[in-house]
A tleap script that builds the chain and sets N, CA, C and O, in Angstrom:
source leaprc.protein.ff14SB
mol = sequence {
  NMET ASN ARG ALA GLU LYS ILE VAL PHE SER
  ARG THR LEU GLN LYS ALA ASN TRP ASN ASN
  THR THR LEU LEU LYS GLU ASN VAL ALA ASP
  GLN MET ARG ARG MET LYS GLN THR PRO GLY
  LYS ASP MET THR LEU LEU GLY SER GLY SER
  VAL LEU THR GLN PHE ALA ASP GLU GLY LEU
  ILE ASP GLU TYR GLN ILE MET VAL ASP PRO
  LEU LEU LEU GLY ALA GLY THR PRO ILE GLY
  LYS GLY LEU ARG GLN ARG ARG ASN LEU ARG
  LEU MET MET THR LYS SER PHE ARG SER GLY
  SER VAL LEU LEU CYS TYR GLN PRO CCYS
}
set mol.1.N position { 84.373 -11.483 -30.045 }
set mol.1.CA position { 83.787 -12.231 -31.152 }
set mol.1.C position { 82.774 -13.265 -30.631 }
set mol.1.O position { 81.760 -13.523 -31.280 }
set mol.2.N position { 83.046 -13.843 -29.484 }
set mol.2.CA position { 82.118 -14.837 -28.937 }
set mol.2.C position { 80.760 -14.237 -28.597 }
set mol.2.O position { 79.740 -14.920 -28.695 }
set mol.3.N position { 80.736 -12.955 -28.193 }
set mol.3.CA position { 79.473 -12.305 -27.824 }
set mol.3.C position { 78.710 -11.782 -29.035 }
set mol.3.O position { 77.499 -11.577 -28.955 }
set mol.4.N position { 79.394 -11.562 -30.153 }
set mol.4.CA position { 78.750 -11.006 -31.346 }
set mol.4.C position { 77.765 -11.996 -31.952 }
set mol.4.O position { 77.986 -13.207 -31.922 }
set mol.5.N position { 76.676 -11.467 -32.501 }
set mol.5.CA position { 75.747 -12.317 -33.243 }
set mol.5.C position { 76.373 -12.665 -34.583 }
set mol.5.O position { 76.937 -11.803 -35.258 }
set mol.6.N position { 76.273 -13.932 -34.965 }
set mol.6.CA position { 76.881 -14.399 -36.204 }
set mol.6.C position { 75.868 -15.208 -37.003 }
set mol.6.O position { 75.001 -15.876 -36.440 }
set mol.7.N position { 75.994 -15.135 -38.323 }
set mol.7.CA position { 75.180 -15.944 -39.230 }
set mol.7.C position { 76.154 -16.723 -40.096 }
set mol.7.O position { 77.048 -16.142 -40.710 }
set mol.8.N position { 75.985 -18.022 -40.145 }
set mol.8.CA position { 76.831 -18.875 -40.974 }
set mol.8.C position { 75.975 -19.405 -42.110 }
set mol.8.O position { 74.894 -19.949 -41.886 }
set mol.9.N position { 76.474 -19.242 -43.341 }
set mol.9.CA position { 75.793 -19.760 -44.523 }
set mol.9.C position { 76.521 -21.026 -44.934 }
set mol.9.O position { 77.708 -20.980 -45.257 }
set mol.10.N position { 75.830 -22.149 -44.926 }
set mol.10.CA position { 76.480 -23.412 -45.277 }
set mol.10.C position { 75.450 -24.409 -45.793 }
set mol.10.O position { 74.344 -24.524 -45.266 }
set mol.11.N position { 75.844 -25.117 -46.828 }
set mol.11.CA position { 74.997 -26.211 -47.336 }
set mol.11.C position { 75.351 -27.533 -46.674 }
set mol.11.O position { 74.578 -28.488 -46.750 }
set mol.12.N position { 76.504 -27.599 -46.029 }
set mol.12.CA position { 76.988 -28.884 -45.501 }
set mol.12.C position { 76.941 -28.998 -43.983 }
set mol.12.O position { 76.771 -30.101 -43.464 }
set mol.13.N position { 77.086 -27.890 -43.251 }
set mol.13.CA position { 77.045 -27.972 -41.783 }
set mol.13.C position { 75.660 -28.398 -41.317 }
set mol.13.O position { 74.647 -27.972 -41.872 }
set mol.14.N position { 75.627 -29.231 -40.305 }
set mol.14.CA position { 74.359 -29.643 -39.709 }
set mol.14.C position { 74.008 -28.773 -38.509 }
set mol.14.O position { 72.837 -28.592 -38.175 }
set mol.15.N position { 75.062 -28.230 -37.857 }
set mol.15.CA position { 74.870 -27.461 -36.639 }
set mol.15.C position { 76.016 -26.462 -36.499 }
set mol.15.O position { 77.156 -26.767 -36.850 }
set mol.16.N position { 75.714 -25.279 -35.991 }
set mol.16.CA position { 76.745 -24.279 -35.706 }
set mol.16.C position { 76.930 -24.224 -34.192 }
set mol.16.O position { 76.010 -23.848 -33.465 }
set mol.17.N position { 78.107 -24.595 -33.721 }
set mol.17.CA position { 78.361 -24.695 -32.285 }
set mol.17.C position { 78.892 -23.421 -31.639 }
set mol.17.O position { 78.956 -23.341 -30.413 }
set mol.18.N position { 79.272 -22.426 -32.431 }
set mol.18.CA position { 79.847 -21.200 -31.889 }
set mol.18.C position { 78.761 -20.389 -31.198 }
set mol.18.O position { 77.619 -20.372 -31.658 }
set mol.19.N position { 79.099 -19.710 -30.092 }
set mol.19.CA position { 78.145 -18.877 -29.347 }
set mol.19.C position { 77.455 -17.879 -30.263 }
set mol.19.O position { 78.077 -17.314 -31.162 }
set mol.20.N position { 76.148 -17.664 -30.027 }
set mol.20.CA position { 75.365 -16.646 -30.736 }
set mol.20.C position { 75.415 -16.798 -32.247 }
set mol.20.O position { 75.517 -15.806 -32.969 }
set mol.21.N position { 75.343 -18.030 -32.731 }
set mol.21.CA position { 75.453 -18.294 -34.163 }
set mol.21.C position { 74.162 -18.893 -34.706 }
set mol.21.O position { 73.599 -19.826 -34.133 }
set mol.22.N position { 73.706 -18.335 -35.825 }
set mol.22.CA position { 72.545 -18.859 -36.546 }
set mol.22.C position { 73.054 -19.493 -37.831 }
set mol.22.O position { 73.871 -18.901 -38.536 }
set mol.23.N position { 72.579 -20.684 -38.137 }
set mol.23.CA position { 72.966 -21.398 -39.349 }
set mol.23.C position { 71.858 -21.257 -40.386 }
set mol.23.O position { 70.704 -21.594 -40.121 }
set mol.24.N position { 72.214 -20.754 -41.578 }
set mol.24.CA position { 71.276 -20.648 -42.689 }
set mol.24.C position { 71.752 -21.555 -43.812 }
set mol.24.O position { 72.899 -21.461 -44.250 }
set mol.25.N position { 70.873 -22.434 -44.279 }
set mol.25.CA position { 71.264 -23.449 -45.259 }
set mol.25.C position { 70.604 -23.264 -46.625 }
set mol.25.O position { 71.181 -23.649 -47.642 }
set mol.26.N position { 69.416 -22.687 -46.665 }
set mol.26.CA position { 68.668 -22.604 -47.923 }
set mol.26.C position { 68.113 -21.198 -48.116 }
set mol.26.O position { 67.884 -20.465 -47.154 }
set mol.27.N position { 67.902 -20.841 -49.379 }
set mol.27.CA position { 67.294 -19.551 -49.726 }
set mol.27.C position { 67.951 -18.396 -48.979 }
set mol.27.O position { 67.267 -17.544 -48.411 }
set mol.28.N position { 69.286 -18.372 -48.983 }
set mol.28.CA position { 70.002 -17.383 -48.173 }
set mol.28.C position { 69.711 -15.951 -48.619 }
set mol.28.O position { 69.645 -15.055 -47.778 }
set mol.29.N position { 69.540 -15.719 -49.901 }
set mol.29.CA position { 69.237 -14.355 -50.369 }
set mol.29.C position { 67.867 -13.917 -49.856 }
set mol.29.O position { 67.714 -12.778 -49.415 }
set mol.30.N position { 66.882 -14.790 -49.906 }
set mol.30.CA position { 65.547 -14.449 -49.394 }
set mol.30.C position { 65.589 -14.193 -47.887 }
set mol.30.O position { 64.963 -13.256 -47.392 }
set mol.31.N position { 66.323 -15.024 -47.173 }
set mol.31.CA position { 66.430 -14.842 -45.724 }
set mol.31.C position { 67.154 -13.546 -45.387 }
set mol.31.O position { 66.769 -12.845 -44.451 }
set mol.32.N position { 68.199 -13.221 -46.141 }
set mol.32.CA position { 68.930 -11.973 -45.902 }
set mol.32.C position { 68.045 -10.774 -46.215 }
set mol.32.O position { 68.091 -9.776 -45.497 }
set mol.33.N position { 67.254 -10.851 -47.254 }
set mol.33.CA position { 66.344 -9.762 -47.605 }
set mol.33.C position { 65.389 -9.490 -46.432 }
set mol.33.O position { 65.142 -8.334 -46.091 }
set mol.34.N position { 64.857 -10.548 -45.821 }
set mol.34.CA position { 63.968 -10.387 -44.668 }
set mol.34.C position { 64.719 -9.788 -43.478 }
set mol.34.O position { 64.189 -8.915 -42.790 }
set mol.35.N position { 65.944 -10.249 -43.230 }
set mol.35.CA position { 66.728 -9.717 -42.103 }
set mol.35.C position { 67.020 -8.235 -42.278 }
set mol.35.O position { 66.996 -7.482 -41.305 }
set mol.36.N position { 67.293 -7.807 -43.499 }
set mol.36.CA position { 67.602 -6.402 -43.760 }
set mol.36.C position { 66.397 -5.504 -43.492 }
set mol.36.O position { 66.565 -4.312 -43.234 }
set mol.37.N position { 65.199 -6.051 -43.549 }
set mol.37.CA position { 63.998 -5.259 -43.320 }
set mol.37.C position { 63.690 -5.068 -41.839 }
set mol.37.O position { 62.864 -4.227 -41.486 }
set mol.38.N position { 64.338 -5.833 -40.971 }
set mol.38.CA position { 64.107 -5.690 -39.541 }
set mol.38.C position { 65.071 -4.656 -38.971 }
set mol.38.O position { 66.231 -4.601 -39.379 }
set mol.39.N position { 64.600 -3.835 -38.029 }
set mol.39.CA position { 65.494 -2.842 -37.437 }
set mol.39.C position { 66.605 -3.525 -36.646 }
set mol.39.O position { 66.417 -4.609 -36.093 }
set mol.40.N position { 67.746 -2.882 -36.603 }
set mol.40.CA position { 68.864 -3.438 -35.844 }
set mol.40.C position { 70.184 -2.911 -36.336 }
set mol.40.O position { 70.257 -1.866 -36.983 }
set mol.41.N position { 71.216 -3.641 -36.025 }
set mol.41.CA position { 72.577 -3.238 -36.344 }
set mol.41.C position { 72.946 -3.598 -37.776 }
set mol.41.O position { 72.293 -4.417 -38.423 }
set mol.42.N position { 74.026 -2.953 -38.256 }
set mol.42.CA position { 74.559 -3.285 -39.566 }
set mol.42.C position { 75.156 -4.681 -39.543 }
set mol.42.O position { 75.561 -5.174 -38.490 }
set mol.43.N position { 75.210 -5.318 -40.710 }
set mol.43.CA position { 75.812 -6.640 -40.844 }
set mol.43.C position { 77.069 -6.531 -41.696 }
set mol.43.O position { 77.168 -5.669 -42.569 }
set mol.44.N position { 78.013 -7.400 -41.435 }
set mol.44.CA position { 79.261 -7.448 -42.185 }
set mol.44.C position { 79.443 -8.857 -42.721 }
set mol.44.O position { 79.250 -9.829 -41.992 }
set mol.45.N position { 79.810 -8.973 -43.974 }
set mol.45.CA position { 80.096 -10.263 -44.591 }
set mol.45.C position { 81.609 -10.453 -44.608 }
set mol.45.O position { 82.339 -9.634 -45.167 }
set mol.46.N position { 82.069 -11.522 -44.001 }
set mol.46.CA position { 83.501 -11.810 -43.944 }
set mol.46.C position { 83.797 -13.140 -44.627 }
set mol.46.O position { 83.198 -14.163 -44.296 }
set mol.47.N position { 84.716 -13.119 -45.572 }
set mol.47.CA position { 85.332 -14.334 -46.064 }
set mol.47.C position { 84.565 -15.245 -46.985 }
set mol.47.O position { 84.888 -16.431 -47.039 }
set mol.48.N position { 83.574 -14.780 -47.712 }
set mol.48.CA position { 82.888 -15.686 -48.623 }
set mol.48.C position { 82.593 -15.002 -49.948 }
set mol.48.O position { 81.647 -14.223 -50.063 }
set mol.49.N position { 83.413 -15.303 -50.944 }
set mol.49.CA position { 83.194 -14.748 -52.273 }
set mol.49.C position { 81.902 -15.224 -52.900 }
set mol.49.O position { 81.238 -14.460 -53.600 }
set mol.50.N position { 81.531 -16.480 -52.661 }
set mol.50.CA position { 80.307 -17.005 -53.281 }
set mol.50.C position { 79.060 -16.364 -52.679 }
set mol.50.O position { 78.100 -16.095 -53.402 }
set mol.51.N position { 79.055 -16.115 -51.375 }
set mol.51.CA position { 77.917 -15.440 -50.753 }
set mol.51.C position { 77.880 -13.985 -51.210 }
set mol.51.O position { 76.805 -13.455 -51.492 }
set mol.52.N position { 79.041 -13.333 -51.286 }
set mol.52.CA position { 79.108 -11.956 -51.786 }
set mol.52.C position { 78.501 -11.877 -53.181 }
set mol.52.O position { 77.724 -10.966 -53.465 }
set mol.53.N position { 78.844 -12.812 -54.047 }
set mol.53.CA position { 78.323 -12.818 -55.414 }
set mol.53.C position { 76.807 -12.969 -55.416 }
set mol.53.O position { 76.115 -12.256 -56.143 }
set mol.54.N position { 76.285 -13.892 -54.608 }
set mol.54.CA position { 74.832 -14.078 -54.524 }
set mol.54.C position { 74.139 -12.801 -54.052 }
set mol.54.O position { 73.138 -12.382 -54.633 }
set mol.55.N position { 74.677 -12.183 -52.994 }
set mol.55.CA position { 74.059 -10.983 -52.443 }
set mol.55.C position { 74.186 -9.802 -53.406 }
set mol.55.O position { 73.252 -9.010 -53.531 }
set mol.56.N position { 75.317 -9.673 -54.080 }
set mol.56.CA position { 75.500 -8.593 -55.053 }
set mol.56.C position { 74.503 -8.744 -56.201 }
set mol.56.O position { 73.895 -7.762 -56.626 }
set mol.57.N position { 74.332 -9.960 -56.700 }
set mol.57.CA position { 73.380 -10.208 -57.790 }
set mol.57.C position { 71.955 -9.848 -57.379 }
set mol.57.O position { 71.147 -9.460 -58.223 }
set mol.58.N position { 71.642 -9.974 -56.093 }
set mol.58.CA position { 70.297 -9.677 -55.584 }
set mol.58.C position { 70.161 -8.229 -55.118 }
set mol.58.O position { 69.088 -7.825 -54.669 }
set mol.59.N position { 71.246 -7.434 -55.221 }
set mol.59.CA position { 71.202 -6.039 -54.786 }
set mol.59.C position { 71.098 -5.878 -53.279 }
set mol.59.O position { 70.510 -4.910 -52.797 }
set mol.60.N position { 71.662 -6.817 -52.531 }
set mol.60.CA position { 71.538 -6.807 -51.073 }
set mol.60.C position { 72.705 -6.143 -50.350 }
set mol.60.O position { 72.685 -6.039 -49.123 }
set mol.61.N position { 73.712 -5.696 -51.077 }
set mol.61.CA position { 74.887 -5.111 -50.431 }
set mol.61.C position { 74.801 -3.593 -50.513 }
set mol.61.O position { 74.691 -3.019 -51.597 }
set mol.62.N position { 74.853 -2.951 -49.345 }
set mol.62.CA position { 74.757 -1.499 -49.254 }
set mol.62.C position { 76.109 -0.812 -49.367 }
set mol.62.O position { 76.190 0.333 -49.811 }
set mol.63.N position { 77.161 -1.499 -48.970 }
set mol.63.CA position { 78.492 -0.909 -49.004 }
set mol.63.C position { 79.537 -2.015 -49.139 }
set mol.63.O position { 79.443 -3.069 -48.509 }
set mol.64.N position { 80.527 -1.744 -49.971 }
set mol.64.CA position { 81.656 -2.654 -50.143 }
set mol.64.C position { 82.869 -2.005 -49.494 }
set mol.64.O position { 83.208 -0.867 -49.819 }
set mol.65.N position { 83.521 -2.705 -48.587 }
set mol.65.CA position { 84.771 -2.238 -47.987 }
set mol.65.C position { 85.856 -3.218 -48.410 }
set mol.65.O position { 85.855 -4.382 -48.011 }
set mol.66.N position { 86.772 -2.727 -49.218 }
set mol.66.CA position { 87.800 -3.585 -49.792 }
set mol.66.C position { 89.159 -3.128 -49.278 }
set mol.66.O position { 89.528 -1.964 -49.427 }
set mol.67.N position { 89.898 -4.051 -48.672 }
set mol.67.CA position { 91.223 -3.742 -48.148 }
set mol.67.C position { 92.258 -4.212 -49.163 }
set mol.67.O position { 92.285 -5.380 -49.550 }
set mol.68.N position { 93.111 -3.277 -49.585 }
set mol.68.CA position { 94.200 -3.591 -50.507 }
set mol.68.C position { 95.480 -3.655 -49.665 }
set mol.68.O position { 95.861 -2.674 -49.026 }
set mol.69.N position { 96.127 -4.800 -49.673 }
set mol.69.CA position { 97.358 -4.995 -48.914 }
set mol.69.C position { 98.554 -5.019 -49.860 }
set mol.69.O position { 98.443 -5.518 -50.980 }
set mol.70.N position { 99.703 -4.485 -49.424 }
set mol.70.CA position { 100.885 -4.428 -50.295 }
set mol.70.C position { 101.555 -5.800 -50.416 }
set mol.70.O position { 102.590 -6.065 -49.805 }
set mol.71.N position { 100.932 -6.658 -51.222 }
set mol.71.CA position { 101.423 -8.022 -51.399 }
set mol.71.C position { 101.064 -8.481 -52.805 }
set mol.71.O position { 99.910 -8.363 -53.217 }
set mol.72.N position { 102.027 -8.997 -53.536 }
set mol.72.CA position { 101.763 -9.523 -54.874 }
set mol.72.C position { 101.709 -11.037 -54.786 }
set mol.72.O position { 102.673 -11.674 -54.363 }
set mol.73.N position { 100.582 -11.615 -55.186 }
set mol.73.CA position { 100.397 -13.058 -55.090 }
set mol.73.C position { 100.669 -13.789 -56.403 }
set mol.73.O position { 101.226 -14.887 -56.394 }
set mol.74.N position { 100.285 -13.200 -57.515 }
set mol.74.CA position { 100.451 -13.866 -58.796 }
set mol.74.C position { 99.260 -14.719 -59.193 }
set mol.74.O position { 99.185 -15.182 -60.331 }
set mol.75.N position { 98.327 -14.933 -58.272 }
set mol.75.CA position { 97.122 -15.706 -58.555 }
set mol.75.C position { 96.100 -15.391 -57.472 }
set mol.75.O position { 96.429 -14.800 -56.444 }
set mol.76.N position { 94.882 -15.786 -57.710 }
set mol.76.CA position { 93.841 -15.566 -56.715 }
set mol.76.C position { 92.471 -15.587 -57.358 }
set mol.76.O position { 92.340 -15.720 -58.574 }
set mol.77.N position { 91.451 -15.454 -56.523 }
set mol.77.CA position { 90.074 -15.443 -56.988 }
set mol.77.C position { 89.590 -14.002 -57.054 }
set mol.77.O position { 89.681 -13.283 -56.058 }
set mol.78.N position { 89.081 -13.563 -58.191 }
set mol.78.CA position { 88.590 -12.189 -58.307 }
set mol.78.C position { 87.396 -11.949 -57.384 }
set mol.78.O position { 86.597 -12.854 -57.144 }
set mol.79.N position { 87.281 -10.723 -56.870 }
set mol.79.CA position { 86.098 -10.347 -56.094 }
set mol.79.C position { 84.906 -10.360 -57.040 }
set mol.79.O position { 84.964 -9.789 -58.129 }
set mol.80.N position { 83.846 -11.001 -56.629 }
set mol.80.CA position { 82.648 -11.026 -57.460 }
set mol.80.C position { 82.698 -12.028 -58.593 }
set mol.80.O position { 81.942 -11.913 -59.558 }
set mol.81.N position { 83.576 -13.008 -58.491 }
set mol.81.CA position { 83.656 -14.025 -59.546 }
set mol.81.C position { 82.283 -14.678 -59.738 }
set mol.81.O position { 81.673 -15.151 -58.779 }
set mol.82.N position { 81.815 -14.699 -60.965 }
set mol.82.CA position { 80.535 -15.320 -61.278 }
set mol.82.C position { 79.347 -14.381 -61.237 }
set mol.82.O position { 78.211 -14.833 -61.381 }
set mol.83.N position { 79.572 -13.069 -61.044 }
set mol.83.CA position { 78.452 -12.128 -61.056 }
set mol.83.C position { 77.676 -12.256 -62.367 }
set mol.83.O position { 78.274 -12.396 -63.434 }
set mol.84.N position { 76.353 -12.210 -62.286 }
set mol.84.CA position { 75.525 -12.310 -63.491 }
set mol.84.C position { 75.470 -10.989 -64.251 }
set mol.84.O position { 75.279 -10.977 -65.467 }
set mol.85.N position { 75.635 -9.890 -63.544 }
set mol.85.CA position { 75.612 -8.594 -64.221 }
set mol.85.C position { 76.611 -7.644 -63.577 }
set mol.85.O position { 76.952 -7.771 -62.401 }
set mol.86.N position { 77.061 -6.709 -64.364 }
set mol.86.CA position { 78.024 -5.711 -63.908 }
set mol.86.C position { 77.399 -4.849 -62.810 }
set mol.86.O position { 76.218 -4.509 -62.877 }
set mol.87.N position { 78.194 -4.501 -61.805 }
set mol.87.CA position { 77.767 -3.616 -60.718 }
set mol.87.C position { 78.661 -2.394 -60.684 }
set mol.87.O position { 79.852 -2.511 -60.395 }
set mol.88.N position { 78.116 -1.227 -60.971 }
set mol.88.CA position { 78.882 0.009 -60.881 }
set mol.88.C position { 78.928 0.458 -59.430 }
set mol.88.O position { 77.933 0.383 -58.709 }
set mol.89.N position { 80.107 0.928 -59.010 }
set mol.89.CA position { 80.310 1.360 -57.631 }
set mol.89.C position { 80.815 2.795 -57.612 }
set mol.89.O position { 81.500 3.238 -58.534 }
set mol.90.N position { 80.465 3.516 -56.546 }
set mol.90.CA position { 80.922 4.889 -56.347 }
set mol.90.C position { 81.818 4.917 -55.118 }
set mol.90.O position { 81.418 4.476 -54.041 }
set mol.91.N position { 83.033 5.438 -55.282 }
set mol.91.CA position { 83.983 5.532 -54.181 }
set mol.91.C position { 83.477 6.550 -53.170 }
set mol.91.O position { 83.199 7.695 -53.527 }
set mol.92.N position { 83.357 6.139 -51.905 }
set mol.92.CA position { 82.850 7.005 -50.842 }
set mol.92.C position { 83.958 7.468 -49.896 }
set mol.92.O position { 83.892 8.570 -49.351 }
set mol.93.N position { 84.982 6.620 -49.700 }
set mol.93.CA position { 86.021 6.962 -48.748 }
set mol.93.C position { 87.244 6.087 -48.983 }
set mol.93.O position { 87.135 4.948 -49.437 }
set mol.94.N position { 88.401 6.637 -48.668 }
set mol.94.CA position { 89.627 5.847 -48.640 }
set mol.94.C position { 90.331 6.127 -47.319 }
set mol.94.O position { 90.193 7.205 -46.741 }
set mol.95.N position { 91.082 5.144 -46.855 }
set mol.95.CA position { 91.889 5.324 -45.657 }
set mol.95.C position { 93.187 4.555 -45.847 }
set mol.95.O position { 93.178 3.363 -46.153 }
set mol.96.N position { 94.305 5.254 -45.663 }
set mol.96.CA position { 95.622 4.629 -45.766 }
set mol.96.C position { 96.135 4.313 -44.371 }
set mol.96.O position { 95.894 5.062 -43.424 }
set mol.97.N position { 96.840 3.200 -44.254 }
set mol.97.CA position { 97.418 2.769 -42.989 }
set mol.97.C position { 98.942 2.790 -43.085 }
set mol.97.O position { 99.505 2.710 -44.176 }
set mol.98.N position { 99.597 2.897 -41.939 }
set mol.98.CA position { 101.067 2.926 -41.910 }
set mol.98.C position { 101.674 1.672 -42.531 }
set mol.98.O position { 102.792 1.714 -43.045 }
set mol.99.N position { 100.958 0.576 -42.488 }
set mol.99.CA position { 101.449 -0.690 -43.054 }
set mol.99.C position { 101.540 -0.638 -44.576 }
set mol.99.O position { 102.189 -1.485 -45.189 }
set mol.100.N position { 100.887 0.361 -45.191 }
set mol.100.CA position { 100.811 0.428 -46.645 }
set mol.100.C position { 99.480 -0.077 -47.169 }
set mol.100.O position { 99.183 0.071 -48.354 }
set mol.101.N position { 98.672 -0.675 -46.294 }
set mol.101.CA position { 97.337 -1.129 -46.693 }
set mol.101.C position { 96.431 0.082 -46.916 }
set mol.101.O position { 96.617 1.136 -46.308 }
set mol.102.N position { 95.445 -0.094 -47.802 }
set mol.102.CA position { 94.484 0.967 -48.094 }
set mol.102.C position { 93.086 0.376 -48.037 }
set mol.102.O position { 92.822 -0.668 -48.634 }
set mol.103.N position { 92.186 1.047 -47.315 }
set mol.103.CA position { 90.779 0.659 -47.249 }
set mol.103.C position { 90.014 1.508 -48.257 }
set mol.103.O position { 90.114 2.735 -48.249 }
set mol.104.N position { 89.249 0.848 -49.125 }
set mol.104.CA position { 88.420 1.508 -50.126 }
set mol.104.C position { 86.961 1.207 -49.801 }
set mol.104.O position { 86.585 0.040 -49.690 }
set mol.105.N position { 86.146 2.227 -49.650 }
set mol.105.CA position { 84.729 2.046 -49.337 }
set mol.105.C position { 83.894 2.522 -50.519 }
set mol.105.O position { 84.025 3.662 -50.965 }
set mol.106.N position { 83.043 1.648 -51.018 }
set mol.106.CA position { 82.209 1.929 -52.186 }
set mol.106.C position { 80.748 1.685 -51.867 }
set mol.106.O position { 80.416 0.864 -51.011 }
set mol.107.N position { 79.879 2.401 -52.558 }
set mol.107.CA position { 78.444 2.123 -52.537 }
set mol.107.C position { 77.987 1.834 -53.958 }
set mol.107.O position { 78.504 2.410 -54.915 }
set mol.108.N position { 77.012 0.936 -54.090 }
set mol.108.CA position { 76.478 0.689 -55.435 }
set mol.108.C position { 75.821 1.945 -55.983 }
set mol.108.O position { 75.210 2.709 -55.236 }
set mol.109.N position { 75.947 2.158 -57.294 }
set mol.109.CA position { 75.322 3.317 -57.951 }
set mol.109.C position { 73.905 2.967 -58.357 }
set mol.109.O position { 73.202 3.802 -58.926 }
savepdb mol mol.pdb
quit
């Protein structure tokens, strides 16, 4: 993880101290659109529902990988909370794990 290139989206951080980390503070959708146009490796978004919502609204997500774990919480934040418009998805692949978890891979239609 220390060697991987990372992008942190934050309005409050002044500096990102982790190795190979770029900090983006403003116009994140515009900056991501430019990054997607440059050749290179795929990017993965981890752990931010608000960034996911922004990118989904801008049509910047090529694939959604959703892990369903066998756990009932009773509460939580919906994926895509605050989306401005509905996004239809097409199931591309599923993978079941011995733990009971299931990976669902979707592409926007």
